[in-house]
N, C-alpha and C positions, 0 to 999 in steps of 0.2 A: 373613523373608518370602521365599518362593521366587520366583525370576525365571522368566519364560517360557524355554522351552528355547532359542529363537532369540536371547535376550538374556543368557544365562548367560555368565559370564566364562570366557574360554579359559584352559586351564592354561598357566602360564608355561613357556617353552622355555629350555633351558640356553643361556647365551651361547656363541657360537662361540669356539673356542680360537684365540688369536692365532697367525697364521702366522709361522713362524720365518723370519727374514731370511736370504737366501742370503749366505753368507760365503765369502770366498776362502780356500783352504787356506794354511796358514802354510808358511814355508820348511822347518820341521822335518817337517811332514806330507808335503811333496813329497819330501824326502829319504827319509823312511821308505817311501813308496810305491815310489820307484825302487829302494830296496834289496830290496824284496819282488818287484820286476818287473825283473830285470836285463836282459831282452831288449826293453825298452820302445822303445829307439831302433832296434832291428832291425825291429820291426813298424811304426814311425813314422819312416822315414828322412827324411821331408820336414822334420823338425825340425832336421836338421843344417844346413840353409840359414839358420836364424835363430838358432841357439845360438852363443854366442861361447866358444870353448875358452880355458882359462887359459894364459898363457905360463909356460913352465918356465924359471926362471933357474938356469943351470948354470955361470955364470962369464962373464967378459967375452969370452972367445974361443970360447965354445960357442954355436952357433946352435940355436934351438928349431925343429927340423924338423917337429914335430907341427903347429905353427901353419900352416906353408906347405902341408903335406899336406891339412889341413882346407880351406884356402882353394882349393886345387886341386880338391878334391872338390866344393866348392860351385860352382865354375866349370863343372865337368863336368855337375853336376846341372842347372844353368841351361841349358847347351847342349843337353842331352837334352830338356828341356822345350820349348825352342825348336824342335828338330827334330820333336818329337812334334806340336806345333801346326802346323808346316809340312806334315807328312805328312797330317794331318787335312784341312787346307785344300786340298791337292792332290787328295786322294781325293774330296772333295766336288765340286771343280771337274770332275774326270773323270766323276763320275756325272752331273753336270748336262749335260756335253757329250754323253755317251752318250745321255741321254734326248732331247736336241735332235736328234741324228742319227737316232735311231729314229723320231721324229716326222716328220722330213723324208722318210725312206724310205717311211713309210706314206702321206704325202701324194703322193709320186711314184707309188706303186702304185695310188692311188685315182683317178688321172686317167682320164677317160672318153673322151678324144680326144687326138690328138697335139698339137693346138693348145693344149689345156688343160694338157698336160704341160709345154710350153714356158713357159706363163704361170706355172705353179706354181714351176718352177725359177727363173725370172728375176724373180719378184715375191714369191711366198710364202716361198721359202727364206730370204730375207734376214731375215725376222721369226723364222722357226723356228730359224735358226742363230745368232741374236743378232749379225747382221752388218749392214752398211749397203748393200752392193752385191753382187749375185750375177749372173754372166753366163755364157753359153756361148760359148766362142771356138772356131770351127771353121775349118779350112783350106779354101779353095776349090779345086775341081778343074777342071782345064782352063784355058784362056785367057780364058773369058768371066767377067764379073763377076757373082757370084751376087746375087740379090735378098734383102734382109734380111727373113726371115719375121716377125721380132719385134724390137722395139727393144733387147731384152736379149741378142740373139744377135749376136756380133761375127764378121765374116768376116776370116780371116787369109790372108796369102800362104803358099804352100806352104813347109814347112820351119820355120815359126816355132815350132811346138810343141817340136820338138827343140832349137831355138835357146834357148828359154826354160828348158826342163826339163833339157836334155841327154838323149842317147839312152839313158842307163843308169839313169835315175831317173824315178819317176812323180809325185813330190810336191816342190814347192818352197815353203818357208815363209819369208816375208819379214817381218822384225821391224819395221824402220823404212824405209819406201820411199815413193816418189811413184807414184801410180797411173798405169799406161800407158793412154792413150786407145784403143789398138788392142785392149786386153784388156777394159777397163771402160767404154769409150764415154763418154757424157756424165757418168757417175758417177765418172770417174777422179779428179776433184778432191777427192772425199771420202776416197780411199783413202790410208791411212798404214801399214797392215799388211795382208798378203795371204797367202792359201793358194791355190796353183795346182796343180790335180790333173789328171793325164792321164785322159782319158775313153775307156775301152775299150768301143767300140761294136761294131765288126765289122771283119774284115780288108778288107771291101769298102767301108767307110765312110771318109771323110776323117778325118785326125787332129784331135783336139779336146781342149779343157780345160774343166774347171769352175773358174771364177775366183771366189773369195770374198774380198771386201775389207771392211775396217772402218776407221773413222776414228781408232781408238785405237791408237797405236803400241805395239808389244809384245804385241798380242793373239795373234799367231802368232810362235813362236820356233823356232829351228833344233833345239833339243833336245827338242821336244815329240814325242809319238808320233803316227804318221800312219795307224794302222790304221783308225780310224773314218772318216777322210777317204777312204781308198781303198775302204772298204766302201760309202760313200755313192756314190762315182763308179762303182763296179762295178754297184750296183743301178740307177743311172741309165742306164748304158750298156746293160744288159740290157733295160731298159724301152724305151729308144729303138729298139734293134734289133728288138724285138717289134712296135712300132707301124709301123716301116718295112719289116717283113718281110725283115730282113737276117739272114744266118747269124751266130751269136754267135762 
């Protein structure tokens, strides 16, 4: 009796072939492979740090120098790896710092008034530069006591900038310090590491500094590059001179 087409038995399918289990190569297979690929360790030098070379016995008074040479090579490879990782970390940190300084300069240039410029420097730059306190420290001119235009602007006695920086340098990086109230005002208690940068505004302007402080000791260190900080101070000095109509 013929079944309807929708009830006809389906043709049987062949059973799937059993999958072969992955097996590890035998020692003889490894030896055979290495014999056919004598440059294997040249193209895979990282294996030298995990392989254990055999000791060569040449007598009681003969030292196996090969063993010590391999150990020394392993130590050198480990040192190179550490230096490579350190270099990558420093490069990433430098790129992050560069991006922060560029953002700070853009914020300075975007100010629409001198008052807003001061506010950006003394409030916004702390966030942009990943710092805790940023102030402008400016020497007063004459014998009268200048009025503070903003809480983040510190008025200094004449000669303090050269006292702090010395006349022959423009940047001082303090690794582990106690914040000076005359530079950081009320925020001095937060400062444990600082960058003090001479502010080049104009020959007709009083001497000043951009003071950047952080509560993390070691944030600024003497061996660090200062090009980005001087670039930031130069951009700020030009902008201040433009707002005050002073010759650069």
